PQR file with spaces between the fields and no chain letter, atoms N, CA, C, O and H, PARSE charges and radii, in Angstrom:
ATOM       1  N    MET     1     112.849  169.948  125.263 -0.4000 1.5000
ATOM       2  CA   MET     1     112.973  168.943  126.302 -0.0000 2.0000
ATOM       3  C    MET     1     114.242  168.113  126.110  0.5500 1.7000
ATOM       4  O    MET     1     114.938  167.789  127.072 -0.5500 1.4000
ATOM       5  N    LYS     2     114.532  167.773  124.845 -0.4000 1.5000
ATOM       6  CA   LYS     2     115.713  166.963  124.572 -0.0000 2.0000
ATOM       7  C    LYS     2     116.990  167.715  124.947  0.5500 1.7000
ATOM       8  O    LYS     2     117.943  167.120  125.449 -0.5500 1.4000
ATOM       9  H    LYS     2     113.966  168.036  124.064  0.4000 1.0000
ATOM      10  N    VAL     3     117.001  169.029  124.699 -0.4000 1.5000
ATOM      11  CA   VAL     3     118.172  169.840  125.029 -0.0000 2.0000
ATOM      12  C    VAL     3     118.401  169.835  126.533  0.5500 1.7000
ATOM      13  O    VAL     3     119.537  169.705  126.989 -0.5500 1.4000
ATOM      14  H    VAL     3     116.226  169.513  124.291  0.4000 1.0000
ATOM      15  N    ALA     4     117.329  169.976  127.304 -0.4000 1.5000
ATOM      16  CA   ALA     4     117.444  169.974  128.762 -0.0000 2.0000
ATOM      17  C    ALA     4     117.997  168.636  129.253  0.5500 1.7000
ATOM      18  O    ALA     4     118.831  168.598  130.157 -0.5500 1.4000
ATOM      19  H    ALA     4     116.406  170.082  126.933  0.4000 1.0000
ATOM      20  N    LYS     5     117.535  167.552  128.661 -0.4000 1.5000
ATOM      21  CA   LYS     5     118.010  166.227  129.060 -0.0000 2.0000
ATOM      22  C    LYS     5     119.498  166.086  128.750  0.5500 1.7000
ATOM      23  O    LYS     5     120.271  165.612  129.583 -0.5500 1.4000
ATOM      24  H    LYS     5     116.857  167.582  127.926  0.4000 1.0000
ATOM      25  N    GLU     6     119.892  166.500  127.551 -0.4000 1.5000
ATOM      26  CA   GLU     6     121.299  166.387  127.154 -0.0000 2.0000
ATOM      27  C    GLU     6     122.190  167.236  128.063  0.5500 1.7000
ATOM      28  O    GLU     6     123.277  166.803  128.444 -0.5500 1.4000
ATOM      29  H    GLU     6     119.265  166.885  126.874  0.4000 1.0000
ATOM      30  N    GLU     7     121.739  168.426  128.406 -0.4000 1.5000
ATOM      31  CA   GLU     7     122.516  169.302  129.275 -0.0000 2.0000
ATOM      32  C    GLU     7     122.643  168.697  130.674  0.5500 1.7000
ATOM      33  O    GLU     7     123.712  168.753  131.282 -0.5500 1.4000
ATOM      34  H    GLU     7     120.856  168.778  128.096  0.4000 1.0000
ATOM      35  N    LEU     8     121.573  168.128  131.175 -0.4000 1.5000
ATOM      36  CA   LEU     8     121.598  167.499  132.493 -0.0000 2.0000
ATOM      37  C    LEU     8     122.536  166.297  132.501  0.5500 1.7000
ATOM      38  O    LEU     8     123.268  166.088  133.469 -0.5500 1.4000
ATOM      39  H    LEU     8     120.704  168.082  130.681  0.4000 1.0000
ATOM      40  N    VAL     9     122.519  165.514  131.443 -0.4000 1.5000
ATOM      41  CA   VAL     9     123.419  164.365  131.337 -0.0000 2.0000
ATOM      42  C    VAL     9     124.875  164.838  131.319  0.5500 1.7000
ATOM      43  O    VAL     9     125.733  164.225  131.954 -0.5500 1.4000
ATOM      44  H    VAL     9     121.924  165.684  130.657  0.4000 1.0000
ATOM      45  N    LYS    10     125.155  165.918  130.599 -0.4000 1.5000
ATOM      46  CA   LYS    10     126.516  166.473  130.574 -0.0000 2.0000
ATOM      47  C    LYS    10     126.925  166.947  131.967  0.5500 1.7000
ATOM      48  O    LYS    10     128.057  166.727  132.396 -0.5500 1.4000
ATOM      49  H    LYS    10     124.458  166.416  130.083  0.4000 1.0000
ATOM      50  N    ASP    11     125.998  167.599  132.669 -0.4000 1.5000
ATOM      51  CA   ASP    11     126.286  168.068  134.027 -0.0000 2.0000
ATOM      52  C    ASP    11     126.584  166.886  134.952  0.5500 1.7000
ATOM      53  O    ASP    11     127.495  166.951  135.776 -0.5500 1.4000
ATOM      54  H    ASP    11     125.078  167.778  132.320  0.4000 1.0000
ATOM      55  N    ILE    12     125.813  165.811  134.811 -0.4000 1.5000
ATOM      56  CA   ILE    12     126.026  164.614  135.625 -0.0000 2.0000
ATOM      57  C    ILE    12     127.407  164.017  135.345  0.5500 1.7000
ATOM      58  O    ILE    12     128.123  163.635  136.270 -0.5500 1.4000
ATOM      59  H    ILE    12     125.073  165.758  134.141  0.4000 1.0000
ATOM      60  N    GLU    13     127.769  163.942  134.082 -0.4000 1.5000
ATOM      61  CA   GLU    13     129.076  163.382  133.727 -0.0000 2.0000
ATOM      62  C    GLU    13     130.217  164.236  134.270  0.5500 1.7000
ATOM      63  O    GLU    13     131.210  163.701  134.764 -0.5500 1.4000
ATOM      64  H    GLU    13     127.187  164.252  133.330  0.4000 1.0000
ATOM      65  N    ARG    14     130.082  165.557  134.183 -0.4000 1.5000
ATOM      66  CA   ARG    14     131.119  166.440  134.726 -0.0000 2.0000
ATOM      67  C    ARG    14     131.231  166.276  136.235  0.5500 1.7000
ATOM      68  O    ARG    14     132.335  166.229  136.778 -0.5500 1.4000
ATOM      69  H    ARG    14     129.276  165.992  133.783  0.4000 1.0000
ATOM      70  N    ALA    15     130.094  166.190  136.907 -0.4000 1.5000
ATOM      71  CA   ALA    15     130.094  166.030  138.368 -0.0000 2.0000
ATOM      72  C    ALA    15     130.697  164.682  138.757  0.5500 1.7000
ATOM      73  O    ALA    15     131.417  164.588  139.751 -0.5500 1.4000
ATOM      74  H    ALA    15     129.197  166.228  136.466  0.4000 1.0000
ATOM      75  N    ARG    16     130.407  163.647  137.984 -0.4000 1.5000
ATOM      76  CA   ARG    16     130.974  162.326  138.262 -0.0000 2.0000
ATOM      77  C    ARG    16     132.493  162.351  138.114  0.5500 1.7000
ATOM      78  O    ARG    16     133.214  161.776  138.928 -0.5500 1.4000
ATOM      79  H    ARG    16     129.821  163.723  137.177  0.4000 1.0000
ATOM      80  N    LYS    17     132.967  163.015  137.079 -0.4000 1.5000
ATOM      81  CA   LYS    17     134.414  163.119  136.864 -0.0000 2.0000
ATOM      82  C    LYS    17     135.079  163.903  137.996  0.5500 1.7000
ATOM      83  O    LYS    17     136.159  163.534  138.456 -0.5500 1.4000
ATOM      84  H    LYS    17     132.381  163.483  136.417  0.4000 1.0000
ATOM      85  N    ARG    18     134.427  164.997  138.450 -0.4000 1.5000
ATOM      86  CA   ARG    18     134.984  165.761  139.569 -0.0000 2.0000
ATOM      87  C    ARG    18     135.070  164.902  140.815  0.5500 1.7000
ATOM      88  O    ARG    18     136.070  164.940  141.532 -0.5500 1.4000
ATOM      89  H    ARG    18     133.549  165.296  138.077  0.4000 1.0000
ATOM      90  N    LEU    19     134.018  164.122  141.079 -0.4000 1.5000
ATOM      91  CA   LEU    19     134.018  163.242  142.237 -0.0000 2.0000
ATOM      92  C    LEU    19     135.116  162.189  142.108  0.5500 1.7000
ATOM      93  O    LEU    19     135.884  161.975  143.046 -0.5500 1.4000
ATOM      94  H    LEU    19     133.206  164.091  140.497  0.4000 1.0000
ATOM      95  N    ASP    20     135.194  161.540  140.966 -0.4000 1.5000
ATOM      96  CA   ASP    20     136.237  160.526  140.746 -0.0000 2.0000
ATOM      97  C    ASP    20     137.631  161.113  140.943  0.5500 1.7000
ATOM      98  O    ASP    20     138.486  160.502  141.584 -0.5500 1.4000
ATOM      99  H    ASP    20     134.570  161.714  140.204  0.4000 1.0000
ATOM     100  N    ASN    21     137.852  162.302  140.387 -0.4000 1.5000
ATOM     101  CA   ASN    21     139.164  162.939  140.513 -0.0000 2.0000
ATOM     102  C    ASN    21     139.479  163.284  141.965  0.5500 1.7000
ATOM     103  O    ASN    21     140.610  163.106  142.417 -0.5500 1.4000
ATOM     104  H    ASN    21     137.157  162.798  139.867  0.4000 1.0000
ATOM     105  N    SER    22     138.491  163.774  142.690 -0.4000 1.5000
ATOM     106  CA   SER    22     138.745  164.135  144.087 -0.0000 2.0000
ATOM     107  C    SER    22     139.064  162.896  144.925  0.5500 1.7000
ATOM     108  O    SER    22     139.863  162.966  145.859 -0.5500 1.4000
ATOM     109  H    SER    22     137.572  163.919  142.323  0.4000 1.0000
ATOM     110  N    ILE    23     138.449  161.776  144.596 -0.4000 1.5000
ATOM     111  CA   ILE    23     138.743  160.524  145.303 -0.0000 2.0000
ATOM     112  C    ILE    23     140.151  160.038  144.938  0.5500 1.7000
ATOM     113  O    ILE    23     140.929  159.652  145.809 -0.5500 1.4000
ATOM     114  H    ILE    23     137.800  161.719  143.838  0.4000 1.0000
ATOM     115  N    GLU    24     140.465  160.063  143.637 -0.4000 1.5000
ATOM     116  CA   GLU    24     141.791  159.609  143.184 -0.0000 2.0000
ATOM     117  C    GLU    24     142.908  160.456  143.781  0.5500 1.7000
ATOM     118  O    GLU    24     143.966  159.933  144.129 -0.5500 1.4000
ATOM     119  H    GLU    24     139.833  160.377  142.929  0.4000 1.0000
ATOM     120  N    LYS    25     142.682  161.751  143.900 -0.4000 1.5000
ATOM     121  CA   LYS    25     143.699  162.658  144.442 -0.0000 2.0000
ATOM     122  C    LYS    25     143.729  162.656  145.967  0.5500 1.7000
ATOM     123  O    LYS    25     144.542  163.338  146.592 -0.5500 1.4000
ATOM     124  H    LYS    25     141.822  162.176  143.617  0.4000 1.0000
ATOM     125  N    LYS    26     142.818  161.869  146.550 -0.4000 1.5000
ATOM     126  CA   LYS    26     142.719  161.755  148.007 -0.0000 2.0000
ATOM     127  C    LYS    26     142.553  163.126  148.667  0.5500 1.7000
ATOM     128  O    LYS    26     143.212  163.464  149.650 -0.5500 1.4000
ATOM     129  H    LYS    26     142.158  161.315  146.043  0.4000 1.0000
ATOM     130  N    GLU    27     141.632  163.898  148.071 -0.4000 1.5000
ATOM     131  CA   GLU    27     141.331  165.207  148.640 -0.0000 2.0000
ATOM     132  C    GLU    27     140.673  165.023  150.003  0.5500 1.7000
ATOM     133  O    GLU    27     140.287  163.915  150.377 -0.5500 1.4000
ATOM     134  H    GLU    27     141.097  163.623  147.272  0.4000 1.0000
ATOM     135  N    ASP    28     140.553  166.115  150.729 -0.4000 1.5000
ATOM     136  CA   ASP    28     139.970  166.008  152.068 -0.0000 2.0000
ATOM     137  C    ASP    28     138.504  165.584  151.988  0.5500 1.7000
ATOM     138  O    ASP    28     137.849  165.722  150.955 -0.5500 1.4000
ATOM     139  H    ASP    28     140.867  167.015  150.425  0.4000 1.0000
ATOM     140  N    TYR    29     138.022  165.072  153.094 -0.4000 1.5000
ATOM     141  CA   TYR    29     136.670  164.513  153.174 -0.0000 2.0000
ATOM     142  C    TYR    29     135.617  165.516  152.716  0.5500 1.7000
ATOM     143  O    TYR    29     134.697  165.156  151.981 -0.5500 1.4000
ATOM     144  H    TYR    29     138.555  164.959  153.933  0.4000 1.0000
ATOM     145  N    GLU    30     135.745  166.761  153.141 -0.4000 1.5000
ATOM     146  CA   GLU    30     134.727  167.769  152.822 -0.0000 2.0000
ATOM     147  C    GLU    30     134.602  167.974  151.310  0.5500 1.7000
ATOM     148  O    GLU    30     133.491  168.096  150.794 -0.5500 1.4000
ATOM     149  H    GLU    30     136.493  167.053  153.738  0.4000 1.0000
ATOM     150  N    ALA    31     135.720  168.012  150.605 -0.4000 1.5000
ATOM     151  CA   ALA    31     135.691  168.192  149.151 -0.0000 2.0000
ATOM     152  C    ALA    31     135.010  167.002  148.472  0.5500 1.7000
ATOM     153  O    ALA    31     134.174  167.177  147.586 -0.5500 1.4000
ATOM     154  H    ALA    31     136.622  167.913  151.025  0.4000 1.0000
ATOM     155  N    ILE    32     135.371  165.812  148.891 -0.4000 1.5000
ATOM     156  CA   ILE    32     134.760  164.606  148.321 -0.0000 2.0000
ATOM     157  C    ILE    32     133.265  164.575  148.625  0.5500 1.7000
ATOM     158  O    ILE    32     132.451  164.250  147.760 -0.5500 1.4000
ATOM     159  H    ILE    32     136.050  165.669  149.611  0.4000 1.0000
ATOM     160  N    TYR    33     132.920  164.913  149.851 -0.4000 1.5000
ATOM     161  CA   TYR    33     131.518  164.919  150.257 -0.0000 2.0000
ATOM     162  C    TYR    33     130.710  165.914  149.436  0.5500 1.7000
ATOM     163  O    TYR    33     129.617  165.588  148.973 -0.5500 1.4000
ATOM     164  H    TYR    33     133.581  165.176  150.553  0.4000 1.0000
ATOM     165  N    GLN    34     131.230  167.117  149.250 -0.4000 1.5000
ATOM     166  CA   GLN    34     130.520  168.133  148.472 -0.0000 2.0000
ATOM     167  C    GLN    34     130.358  167.698  147.017  0.5500 1.7000
ATOM     168  O    GLN    34     129.300  167.909  146.423 -0.5500 1.4000
ATOM     169  H    GLN    34     132.118  167.382  149.625  0.4000 1.0000
ATOM     170  N    ASN    35     131.385  167.099  146.443 -0.4000 1.5000
ATOM     171  CA   ASN    35     131.280  166.586  145.074 -0.0000 2.0000
ATOM     172  C    ASN    35     130.235  165.481  144.982  0.5500 1.7000
ATOM     173  O    ASN    35     129.505  165.389  143.995 -0.5500 1.4000
ATOM     174  H    ASN    35     132.244  166.927  146.925  0.4000 1.0000
ATOM     175  N    SER    36     130.168  164.658  145.996 -0.4000 1.5000
ATOM     176  CA   SER    36     129.172  163.594  146.037 -0.0000 2.0000
ATOM     177  C    SER    36     127.760  164.162  146.125  0.5500 1.7000
ATOM     178  O    SER    36     126.849  163.685  145.448 -0.5500 1.4000
ATOM     179  H    SER    36     130.761  164.733  146.798  0.4000 1.0000
ATOM     180  N    LEU    37     127.582  165.173  146.953 -0.4000 1.5000
ATOM     181  CA   LEU    37     126.267  165.809  147.089 -0.0000 2.0000
ATOM     182  C    LEU    37     125.821  166.445  145.778  0.5500 1.7000
ATOM     183  O    LEU    37     124.655  166.350  145.393 -0.5500 1.4000
ATOM     184  H    LEU    37     128.321  165.561  147.504  0.4000 1.0000
ATOM     185  N    THR    38     126.749  167.086  145.106 -0.4000 1.5000
ATOM     186  CA   THR    38     126.428  167.710  143.823 -0.0000 2.0000
ATOM     187  C    THR    38     125.958  166.664  142.825  0.5500 1.7000
ATOM     188  O    THR    38     124.948  166.854  142.147 -0.5500 1.4000
ATOM     189  H    THR    38     127.696  167.164  145.418  0.4000 1.0000
ATOM     190  N    LEU    39     126.684  165.572  142.736 -0.4000 1.5000
ATOM     191  CA   LEU    39     126.309  164.495  141.829 -0.0000 2.0000
ATOM     192  C    LEU    39     124.949  163.918  142.211  0.5500 1.7000
ATOM     193  O    LEU    39     124.110  163.686  141.341 -0.5500 1.4000
ATOM     194  H    LEU    39     127.504  165.418  143.286  0.4000 1.0000
ATOM     195  N    ASP    40     124.727  163.689  143.481 -0.4000 1.5000
ATOM     196  CA   ASP    40     123.442  163.153  143.943 -0.0000 2.0000
ATOM     197  C    ASP    40     122.285  164.069  143.569  0.5500 1.7000
ATOM     198  O    ASP    40     121.234  163.596  143.136 -0.5500 1.4000
ATOM     199  H    ASP    40     125.408  163.878  144.188  0.4000 1.0000
ATOM     200  N    ARG    41     122.469  165.372  143.733 -0.4000 1.5000
ATOM     201  CA   ARG    41     121.403  166.334  143.394 -0.0000 2.0000
ATOM     202  C    ARG    41     121.086  166.297  141.901  0.5500 1.7000
ATOM     203  O    ARG    41     119.921  166.353  141.507 -0.5500 1.4000
ATOM     204  H    ARG    41     123.323  165.756  144.084  0.4000 1.0000
ATOM     205  N    LEU    42     122.114  166.204  141.083 -0.4000 1.5000
ATOM     206  CA   LEU    42     121.893  166.154  139.639 -0.0000 2.0000
ATOM     207  C    LEU    42     121.181  164.868  139.229  0.5500 1.7000
ATOM     208  O    LEU    42     120.294  164.894  138.375 -0.5500 1.4000
ATOM     209  H    LEU    42     123.060  166.159  141.403  0.4000 1.0000
ATOM     210  N    ILE    43     121.560  163.761  139.824 -0.4000 1.5000
ATOM     211  CA   ILE    43     120.896  162.491  139.526 -0.0000 2.0000
ATOM     212  C    ILE    43     119.448  162.545  139.992  0.5500 1.7000
ATOM     213  O    ILE    43     118.554  162.049  139.307 -0.5500 1.4000
ATOM     214  H    ILE    43     122.280  163.739  140.517  0.4000 1.0000
ATOM     215  N    GLU    44     119.217  163.134  141.133 -0.4000 1.5000
ATOM     216  CA   GLU    44     117.843  163.281  141.645 -0.0000 2.0000
ATOM     217  C    GLU    44     117.008  164.127  140.677  0.5500 1.7000
ATOM     218  O    GLU    44     115.849  163.806  140.415 -0.5500 1.4000
ATOM     219  H    GLU    44     119.943  163.537  141.690  0.4000 1.0000
ATOM     220  N    GLN    45     117.585  165.190  140.154 -0.4000 1.5000
ATOM     221  CA   GLN    45     116.902  166.035  139.168 -0.0000 2.0000
ATOM     222  C    GLN    45     116.549  165.236  137.929  0.5500 1.7000
ATOM     223  O    GLN    45     115.442  165.337  137.401 -0.5500 1.4000
ATOM     224  H    GLN    45     118.527  165.451  140.366  0.4000 1.0000
ATOM     225  N    TYR    46     117.500  164.442  137.475 -0.4000 1.5000
ATOM     226  CA   TYR    46     117.300  163.621  136.279 -0.0000 2.0000
ATOM     227  C    TYR    46     116.132  162.654  136.496  0.5500 1.7000
ATOM     228  O    TYR    46     115.254  162.532  135.641 -0.5500 1.4000
ATOM     229  H    TYR    46     118.400  164.360  137.904  0.4000 1.0000
ATOM     230  N    LEU    47     116.126  161.980  137.626 -0.4000 1.5000
ATOM     231  CA   LEU    47     115.058  161.012  137.908 -0.0000 2.0000
ATOM     232  C    LEU    47     113.713  161.697  138.072  0.5500 1.7000
ATOM     233  O    LEU    47     112.698  161.190  137.595 -0.5500 1.4000
ATOM     234  H    LEU    47     116.839  162.079  138.321  0.4000 1.0000
ATOM     235  N    ALA    48     113.692  162.834  138.734 -0.4000 1.5000
ATOM     236  CA   ALA    48     112.441  163.564  138.962 -0.0000 2.0000
ATOM     237  C    ALA    48     111.873  164.105  137.651  0.5500 1.7000
ATOM     238  O    ALA    48     110.664  164.303  137.530 -0.5500 1.4000
ATOM     239  H    ALA    48     114.517  163.246  139.121  0.4000 1.0000
ATOM     240  N    SER    49     112.742  164.343  136.677 -0.4000 1.5000
ATOM     241  CA   SER    49     112.290  164.865  135.392 -0.0000 2.0000
ATOM     242  C    SER    49     111.654  163.788  134.520  0.5500 1.7000
ATOM     243  O    SER    49     111.030  164.090  133.503 -0.5500 1.4000
ATOM     244  H    SER    49     113.724  164.182  136.775  0.4000 1.0000
ATOM     245  N    GLY    50     111.815  162.549  134.918 -0.4000 1.5000
ATOM     246  CA   GLY    50     111.193  161.459  134.180 -0.0000 2.0000
ATOM     247  C    GLY    50     111.891  161.082  132.887  0.5500 1.7000
ATOM     248  O    GLY    50     111.288  160.472  132.004 -0.5500 1.4000
ATOM     249  H    GLY    50     112.322  162.303  135.745  0.4000 1.0000
ATOM     250  N    PHE    51     113.148  161.440  132.776 -0.4000 1.5000
ATOM     251  CA   PHE    51     113.896  161.075  131.579 -0.0000 2.0000
ATOM     252  C    PHE    51     114.176  159.617  131.648  0.5500 1.7000
ATOM     253  O    PHE    51     114.801  159.065  130.743 -0.5500 1.4000
ATOM     254  H    PHE    51     113.638  161.936  133.494  0.4000 1.0000
């Protein structure tokens, strides 16, 4: 269980960095939106898992 939590946290951090980078680079709306959705899904998974 701890391994799954750590992996999910790493995935969330990577997704957050991708989103931040896409915003900083002023990428097109669709790219930023997709990165945001990915991050939201991972956070939702984390919360649903009860960590």
